[in-house]
N, C-alpha and C positions, 0 to 999 in steps of 0.2 A: 219516694219523691216528695210526699207531703211533709215528712219529717225534715227533709232538707229545706223545704220552703219555710216551715215554722221556725227552724233554727235561725235561718238568715233574717227573717223578719222580726223575731223577738229581740235579737241583738240590735238590728237597725232601729226598731221601735223604741228600745230603751234609750239609745243614744239621742234620738230626737226628743224624747220626753224630758231627759235631763237638761238638754240645751234649752228647751222651751220653759221649764220651770225657773231657770236662772234669769230669764227675761221678765218674769212676773214680779212686780214690787209688792212687799208686805205692808199692809196698812198700819199706820201708826209708828213706823220705824223711821228714825231720822236718816236723811240721805248720807250723812257722814258715816253712821254706823253701817248703813247698807253697803256702801262702797268697801268698808273695811271687811265686812263679812264675805262679800262676793269674791274678792280677790283670791284668798287662799282656797276657797271651795272649788271653783271650776273656772278655767280660762274662758274668755268670751268666745262664743261660737263663730265659725268662719262665715263671713258675709259673702254674698254673690260676687262682690267686686274685690275679693281678696287679691292682694298683690302677688306677682309672680314669685317674689322672694319667699312667700309663706308656704309654697308647695315645693318640697325637695325635688331636685333634678332626677333622683333615682326612683321617684314614685311612678307607678305602684311598686311596692317592694317585693311582691310575689315572684317566684321564679317562673320560668317557662316561656314559650314562644309568644303566647297571647299577651303576656305582660310586656314583653319586649316590643311588640307591635304598638301597644298603647303608649309606651315611653317615647316611641319615635314620632308620635303625633304632635303637631304644633298648629298654630293658627292657619297654616296654609293648606293642610290636607284633611281638615275636618270642619264642618260648618259650626261646631260648638266652640271654636276658638281654642286657645291654649288651655291646658289643664288648670291654670291658675284662675280661669274664669268659670270653671265648672262648679256646680253646687255641691254642698257637703253631702247631700243625699246621694248624688251620682257617684262621688268618689267612694263613699262608704260602701255602696252596693257593689261597686267594682272590686273593692278590697275583699269583700266577703265572697264574691262570685269566683274570682280567679283560682283559688286553691281547691275549690270544690271538685269532687269526683263525679258529680252529676253533670249532665249535658245542659248548660245554661247559656242563654243569649238574652242580652238586655237591649231593648229598643227605647231610645231616649228622645224626648221632645216631640214636637209636632211633625218633624221630619223622620222620626223613628231612626235615629242614628244608632248603628249596631255596635255592640261590644259583646264579646263572648269569651269563654275559657277554652283551654286546650282540649278538654274532653269533648266540647261541642264542635271544634274545628273540623274533624273528619266528616261530620254530618253534612257539611256544605261542599265538600270536595274541592274542586278547582276554584271556587269562589274565595277561598282563604289564600293569602292574607289580605287581598284587595278590599274585602268587605269591611274590615275593621275600621271603625270611626266614620263610615260613610252611610248616607241615607239608605234605608232598606230597599227602596224601590229600584236603586241602581243595580243591585246584585240579586235580589229575589224577584226579578222581573217576570219570569214565567209563571209564578204563583201569586203575584201581587194582588190580582183580582180576588183571590181566595183568602190571602193572609190579611190584607189591609182592613177589611171589615172587622175581623177579630181584634186586631190591635186598636182600632178606632173605638171599639166598644169599651175596651178596658180603659183607654186613656180618657174618654169623655164621661163615661158613666161610673168609672171606678169599680166595675164589677170584675170578678174573677171568672175566667172562661176555662173549662177543662173538658177533656174528651179522651176516650180510649180508642186506640186503633184508628185515629183520624187520618183519612187519606189525603195525600198531596201529590200533585204532578210537579216534579222538580228536575232540573238539568244540573247535574253536579259532576258528570263524567263525560260531557260532550254529547249527551243524548237524553231525551226525555224518558223518565221512568216513574212508575207509580210507587210511592213509598207510604209507610204508615207510622204514626207516632202516637204515644200517650202524651198529652199536653196539659200543662197548667199555666195559664197566662194570668199574672197578678199585677195590680197597680203598685208602683213605688211612689210614696208621697214625699213632698217637700215639707219643710218645717211648718209652713202655713196651712198644711192640709191638702193642698192641690196635688194632682197626679202629675209627676214629672216624667215618668216612663213606665214601660211594661217589662216585667221580669218573666221570662219564659223558661220554665223548666220542662225539658222534653226527654223522651226515651223512645228510640226507634224500635218499632215492633214489626218491621217488614218481614223478617225471616219467620217470625212466629205466625203472622197472618198467612203468608204463603204456604207454610207447612200445614196450617189448619185447613186452608182451601184444598191443598193436595190430598190431605187425609179425607176430607169430605167428598172430593171427587172420586177417590179410590173406593170409599164406602158405597157411593152411588153406583159406581161401575160394578162392584161386587153384587150389589142388590140387583142390578140389571142382568148380570150373568146368572145369578141364582134364579131370577124369574125366567130367563131364557132357557135355562137348564130344566126348570120345572115344566115350562111349556113344551120343550123338546121331548121330555119324558112322556108327557101326556099325549102329544101328537104322534110320536114315534113308537109308543108302547114300550118305553124303556124303564127299567127299574134296577135298583142296586140292593144288595143284601150282604150281611155278614153272619156267618154261622159259627157259633162257639162249639167246636167239636167235642170238647170234654163235657160240657153241660148239655149239649144237644138242644141249644136254643137258637132261634133265628131272629135277627133284627133286620127289618126290611123298610125300604122307602115307600111313600104313598104310591109312587109309580109302579113299584113291584106289586103292591096289593091290587092296583087297577088291572094289571096284566092278567092276574089269576082270578079276578072277580071276588076277592076275599076281603072281609072287614079287617081293619088293621089289628084289632084285638085278637084275631084268630090265626095270625101267621107266625106266632112265636114258636110253635111246634112244627118242625119240618114235615111231619107226617100229614099235616093239614094241606100242604102243598103237593106232597108226593102222590096222594090218592087221586089227584085230578088228572094224572097222566093216563092216557088211553091206550098206549101201545103195550106190548108184552114185556118190555124192559122194566128194570126196577125203577121206582119213582125217583123224582128229582125235587128240589133244585140241585142237589149235589150227590145224587145216587144213594147207595145204601149207607147206613150208619157204620157198618163194618168196613166198607171201602174208604169211608172218610177217616176212620180211626187209623187205618193202615197207611193213609195218604196215597191210595191208588185210585181214587175216584176220577172219572174222566173230567177234563177241564174245559172241553169245548164240544158241546153237543147240541143237537136239534131234536125236538120231540113234540108230539101232539098232546094237547090237553083239552079238557072240556071245562069251560069256566064255571066257577062255583055259583055265580049269581044268575046267569041267563042260560047256562048249558051250551053256549056256542062253542063250536069246535075251532080251536086256534093252534097254530104252530108257533113254538117258542124256541128261541136260540139263547143259550146260556154259556157264558165264558167265566171261569173262576180261576183263582190262584190259592195255593196253600201257604199259610204262614206257619213256620216251624219254630220251636224253641232252640236253645243252644245245643241240645242233644239230638236235634233232627226230628223230634216228635211233632206231629201235626197239632197245632193249637186252634187255628181259625181257617175258615174258607171264606173268601170274600170275592164278589164278582158282580156281574150285571146280567140282566135278562132283557130280551127284546121280543116283541110280538112281530113275527115275520109277516103276518097278514096285514098289519098296519103299514109297514114299510112298503109292502107290495102294492097296497091300494093307493098310497100317497104318491107313488112314483109317476113322474110325467112321461116316462118312457114306457114302451111296450115290453113287458117282461113275460117270458113264456118258457115252459118246460115241455119238451117233446121227447117221446121215446125214439129209439133208433129206427122204429118202423114208421115214423112220421106222424104218429097219433099224438094229439095235444093232451098233456097230462094236467097242466094248469096254465092259466093265462090271466093277465089283468089287462083291461078292465072288463073282459067279456067271459065270465065263467060258463056261459052257455055253449062255448066252443069246445069245452073239454070233450075228448073222444073223437074230434073231427080230424081228418087227414089234413095236415097243414098244406100239403101240395094242392089240395082242392081250392084253397083260398088265393092261389097265386095267379098272376097274369099268365096266359098260355105260353107266351114266349119264354117265361122264366121257370117253367116247371122242370125241364130237363137239367138246366144248370143248377137249380136248387137241389134236385135229387142227387146230383153228383156231389154237391157240398155236404148233404146229409151223410153220404157215404164216407167222405173224408173225416167228418166228425166222429162217425162210428168207429173209425180206425184210430182214434185218439188225437187227431189233429185239432188245432184251434183255428177259428176264423175271426179276422179283424176287418172291420169296415166292408163287409160283404153286403151288396145291395140287391134287392129284388122288389117287385111290386105286389102289394096285397090289395085285394078287393075290399073297398069300404062298403058299409051298409047301404050307402046311397047308390051303389053300382059303379062308382068311379074307382080308379086305382091310385094308391098312395105308394110312394117310394120310401122304403125303410133301409137304414144302414144298420147292420147287425154286428154285434160281438157275441160269439158263441163258444162254449166250452163243453166237452163231454165229462161225465163222471163215471165212476166204476160200477154204478148200478144200472147202466143201460139207458140213461137219460141225458138229454142235451139241454143245457140252461143257456138262455140267450136274452140279451137286452137289445131292443131295436128302437131307433129314433127316427121319427118322421122327418125326412129331408126333402119332401116334395117341393115345398116353397123355395128351399135353397137351390134345388136343381132347376126349377123354373126361372129363378133369378139369374142363375149362371147361363141358362139358355138365352134369356133376354139380353144379357151382357154380350154373349158371343154374337147374337144377331146384330146388336148395335155396332159392335166392332167390325162385323162383316160389311154392314152397310156403309160404315165410314170408309173402309178400305175400297169398297166398290166406287164410292163417290170420288175418292182420290184417284182411283184407277181410270175411271171414265174421263175425269178432267184431264189427266195426263195424256190419254189416248187422243182426245179431241184436239189438244194443243199440237201434238206431234203430227197427227194425220192431216190436220188443216195445212200445216207447212208443206207436207209432202204432196198433198193434192194440189196445192197452189203451184208447185213446181211442174206437175204433170199437165194440169189443165192450162196453165199459162203457156207452156211450150207448145201444146197442141194448137192453142188459139193463134199464137204467132205464126206457126207453120201454115195454118189454114189461110191466114191473111196473105202470107207471102205467095202461096200457091195460087191464090185467086188473082194476083197481079203478075204472075209469071216469074217471081224471084225464087228460084229453086237451087241456086248455087251454094248457099250456106245453111241448108236445112239440117245438115248432119249434127251440128253442135246443139241445136234445139232438141233433136232426137236423143242425143247423148244425155242432155240435161233431164229429159223426161224419163229416160231409162234409169238414170241414177236415183231420181226421186222414187220411182217404182221399186227399185231394189232396196232402198231404205225402208219403204213401207213393208216390203216382204220380210225384211230383217226384224222390224218391229213386231210383226205378227208372230214370227217364230219365237221371239222372246216372250211375248204374251202367252203363247201356247206352252212354252217351257215352264213359265211361272205357274200356270194353272194345271200343269202336268197333263195337258190334253194334246200335246203334239204327237205326231206319229213317229214312233221310234222303231228303228230296225236294229233290234238287239242281237249283236253277233260278237264273237270273240274279236277283240281289237288288240293289235300289237302296239301298245301305247308308246313304248320306247321308239319304235320306228316312226310313229305318227309325229312325236315331238321332234325327232331328228329331221323329218321332212319339213317341219315348220320353222326351223332355225333361221333360214334366210329371210323368210317373210317377217319374222319377229324382229330381226336385226333392222330391217327397213322401217318397220312400224315404230320401234322404240326410239330410234334416233341415236346420234353419236354420244350423247351425254350419259346414256344408260349402258352399263356393262352387263351383258347377258352371260350367265353361268348355267350350264346344263349338266346335271349330275344324275345319270340314269343307272339304276341298279342292274348289273349284268344278269341277275337271276330273276328279273321282273317277269311275272307271269302275264298272260293275256287277260285283259279285263272284259267283262260282259257289258257292252254298251253300243251306242250308235256313234259310228266313227265321225260323221260329219258334225253331229251335235257336240261331241267331245272336243273336236277341233275348234269349234266356235267358242266353247266354254273356256278353253285354255287361252285362246286369243283375247277374250274379254278380260280374263284375269290379268293377263300381261299388260293390256292397255290401261286397266285400273291402276296397276302397280306403277306404270310409267307416270301417270298423272299424279300419283302420290309423291313423286320425286321431282318437283319442278326444277331443282338445281342439279339434277342428275343423281346417280347412285348405282347400286348393284341390284340386279334382278336374278334370283336363283330359281330354277325349275328343276325339280328332282322327282324321282319315282322310287318306291320301295314297297316290298311285300309286308303287310301287317296282319296281325290276328286280333280281332276285336272281340272281347268277352262281354258278358252280361253288363258289367259295370260301365264299359265304354259306350254301349249302345242304348243304355236305359233312357237317356234323354232324347233319343231319336225314335219317335213312334213308328212302328212298322219295320224297323231295320233289325234283322236277325243277327246274332253273333256269328262269327265265322271268319273266313280268309278274304282279305280285300287287297286291292292295289291302291296305294296312297299316292296321289299326285299333288305335290306341294308347289305353290307359287309364292315366293317370299321376296319382299322388297326392303330397302333400308330407308324408307320414306318417313313421312310425318307421323304415321300411325293414326289411330282412332281413339277418341275419348269414349268413356263408358256409354254415354248417351247415343253417340253416333253408332257404336258397335251394336247396341240394342236394336237399332232400326236399319241395319245394313242390308237386310234381305227384304225390306218393305218395298213394294212396287213404286216406282217414280220418286223414291227418296234419293236425293243426290246432294253432295256438298260442293259440286262443281258449279261454276257460274252459269247463268241462263244461256242456253244455246250450245253448251259444251257437253251435255250428257242428258240421257233420258231417265236415268235412275232404274233401268231395267237389267243392267248387266249382271249384278249379283243375284237378282231375283230369278233370272233365266238359269244361272248356274244352280241355284237352289232347287228349282223345279226339275231341271234335268237330272240332278243327283237323286232326288226322291223318286222320280219316275223310273230311274234305272235301278231302284232298290238299293241305293247307296246313301251316302250322307256327305255333308259339307260343313266344315266348321272354320271359324276365324279366330286367330290369336293376334291381339294387337294392343298397343298402349301408346299414348302420346309420346312422340320422340323416339320410339323404339321399333318403328316399322310395323309391317303387317305380314302375316303368313296365312294364306288360305289353303286348306287341305281338302281335296276332293277324294273320297274313298268310293271305289266301284268294286262290286263283287268279282272274284276270280271267275274266269270262263272255264268251261270243261276242258279237260286236258287235250282234247283233240285239236291238233294244229290247224290253223287256217292260212291258206296262201295269202300273201300280202296283196292288197288291192292295187291293181294296175290301172292307172288313169288312161282312158282312151282319148287320144288327141287327134285321131285320124279324121278324115272328111266325113260329113254326115252320111250314114248308110242310106241307100236308096231302095225303095220298094220295087216290086215287079208286078204291079197291078193287083195286089191282094186287096180284099174288101174288108173294110173296118166299119163296124157299127158303133156310132158315137151316141151315147145317151147322156145328155146334159141339159139341165133345166134353164141355165143362164144363156140367153141367145148370143151374147157377145163372146163368151168362152166357146160355145158350140161353133160359131162362125170361125173363130181363130183356129180351133183344132181341125176343122174341115179344110181350111185353106192350107194349113201346114201339111196335112196328110196329102193333099193334092200336089204340093211342091215336092214332097218326098217320093212321089210315084205310087201312091195308094189311091184306091177308090173309097169314097165315104158314103155311108148311109146315116141318116139322122133320126133321132127320137128325142122329144122334149122331156119325157119322163119314162118311168118304168112301164106304165100301162100302155103307152104308145109304142114301146119297143116289143111288146109281146107278139103282135101280129107279124112283125118282121122276123122274129126268132122262130115262129111257127111255120113261116113260109118256106119255100124251096130255094129262096135266094142264097147265093154263096156268101158266107160270112167266115172270114179267117181269124178275126180278132174282135173282141168286145172291149171298147173303151168306155167306162161309165164313171160318172160322179158317184160319190158315196152317199151324200146327204140329199137324196131326191125326195120330192113330195110323193106321198103314197108309198109304193114299194121302194125300199132303199137299194143302193147299189149292190149290196151283198145278196139280197133276195133276188134281184134281177139276174145276177150271175148264176145262182142256184137253179133258177127256172131255165136259163139259157142252156145249162149243161144237161138238163133233162131232155132237151131236144137235140142238142149238139154236144155229144159226149167229148170231154177233153178240150173244149173250146178255151183258148188262152184268154185271160182277162187282165186288163190294166185298169186299176182304180185311180181316179183323180180325187184329191181331197184338199179342201181348204181348212176344214175343222173336223178332225178325226174323232167324231163322237163314238163311232163303232170300231175305231182302229187305233186306240192309244198304244197298243202293242201289236205290231204287225205279225209277229209269230203266232199270236192267238187268232188273228183276223183272217189271215190268208191261207188258202188251201194250195196244194200243188198246182202249178200252172197259172198262178195269180201273182200279180205284182202291184206295187203302189207307187205313185208319184205325187209329191206335194205341190199344191198351188202356192204361189205362182211358180211356173217351171220354164226353163229355157227351151228353145226349139231343139237344141242338140240333145238335151236330156230326154225329151219325148222321142226323138228319133232313135236313140240307142235303146231305150226301154222297149219300143215297139219291135225293133229288129231282134232283140234278145228273146222276146216272147215268140216271134215268128219261127225262130230257129229250134225252139224246143221248150218243154215245160219247166223252165228254170224259174225259181221264185226267190 
């Protein structure tokens, strides 16, 4: 670049010198002689005001795009005016610049008007050709604050400015980028010695600078990796080695020397390392010289050593490979060693080796436990399951994510998750991670979710029950006022309104109990096909004319094990939900089929065993559910229906009923594709059950039999006593179990015991047991509103006992009493 600069300026300087000497008069020479001598020697130099005719139209004569751009300039598109007004120094510099292969740009005058050659044009990208003949500030805008001081320094002081790898921020391709240049900015002088412009010879070095930076970054990265490797070797007790088999010489890393406790100058002979091994096998790092020469040395081994420097006992792991020549003869063995004790002690997990007998062989970080029975350290509740797990490991099985609780030194218990594998030497190797904090966090999350659900549940209950209670108390208040003034002619409609509100409240309680899986279920074989067939007329009326009901019952459908009344309610709930999902009408399909569910199908349903089930499907052609709605479909009080048109307990009740019946329920739905709800109940035993016959006869009357009523609620006790009197029975009363004992122990006649389940003190089941001690075979009818002790009637009731759920109708009570009076049916 300097040679280019010197060549240009030697020529330009000579031309200026010649022109200058022709203007200097010689002393003592006559003017006439002076004129005669000057004319043939050199034509007069061009003046700044040279006429247009003195500059050829084809100037500049150089080929190329840059020259063409300059020829196109006139007084209208450059502040310098037409070329005829340009100085000789400017034109001469342009003539010398254009054919050069160097990247050159010329900034002329106080406005720094730019001229450049074809070699420089790519450097400014999209700025070319608009920048030609224009002030630099117009097109070098983004770097003007950086460039202008450099140009001004050359123009005003006449100094040359140069730099290598000078950075600039430039926009030449529509975005800012950092570029680098070697630059040389030099003054171009007019004949009078003043600086007319700045000649800039540049060479872009961006690629070189970036490559240098990348190389430096790579070298720094390699240095970091090397340091990390060195630290890892030191921390982890890792070393590498190469053994020349033919020469029997060992080359080892510093980490290798540290593992064995040997000075670096002493490891060149393999024997120096081999004699440190303490077991009966041949020395290492690569077994015997004979086995190495034959290429039969073991490649992956573990063995104990006693370090050369401190005599400490350590276990070493070594892995190697054999490098062979073209004929297959061993040349080198190379590999790495690792101090197992170091890895063992650095592990954040609990690492343990246990014999098949449960005795600890080794453990970190508590060596003092070696020889201890591992079962002695466990929580008492985890001993037997863990003993069984040890037995599985002894049989060759592996354990993944097995959890139990270990006693900490402070007396508390910590939960560990284990991965364990057995080996062929009779030991179990396991890694355990303390997950106590994780499990506690999960428990807190579950509790938070439970409390959130309870809050939602109680809010929904309060809202619905307040409405129902208003219907009951309001009707009673109106009736009381009318009776007080003798208006008794239209009381029936207020009684009907109160009864309807009470029935709605009873239905809500049943749904709540179903959701909580606490309702009293009478699990018996149910002919589901017959049940659905008997419901068709009811469903037709409930669904309306716009919904087409299609019933497809499998002819071989087996009986399901369930509570018939609760199943009827569940199917009706699903049908009503399907109707509401089809506001414009559609098709509702109810079907049954026998299915066999395997492990894969029931895995997602906790507590549901694989086996044979009866599937009851209720499918609609309605709007379907989005993924968000589907995820919350079983949540209590969640509903997409308008306020007042749904409680949000329908699907919750179905879910609770299915789980309490040892079955499952699942929903398949997508927006615009309808919804299918499938309820699966386990098959009942093969024994056929006679179909249920509904008794629609008049209420059965008693014949003076004596019934002992044990009920802590005075209102319910009064109601039962009055109903019994109307049915022809005599009633004895007790407010709780303790008050009933003297009556049961007396000689009074008692033909039937009617007792609440949830009594204070002695519960109803205990009262019944005591009663039968005094009166063997006494029939018992339990009344229950919350079946805490009777979620499954078959497990709660003994022969001669029956149960009726609150609230109950008078006819239900009458039929249950009469059935028990006739015999010990349950």
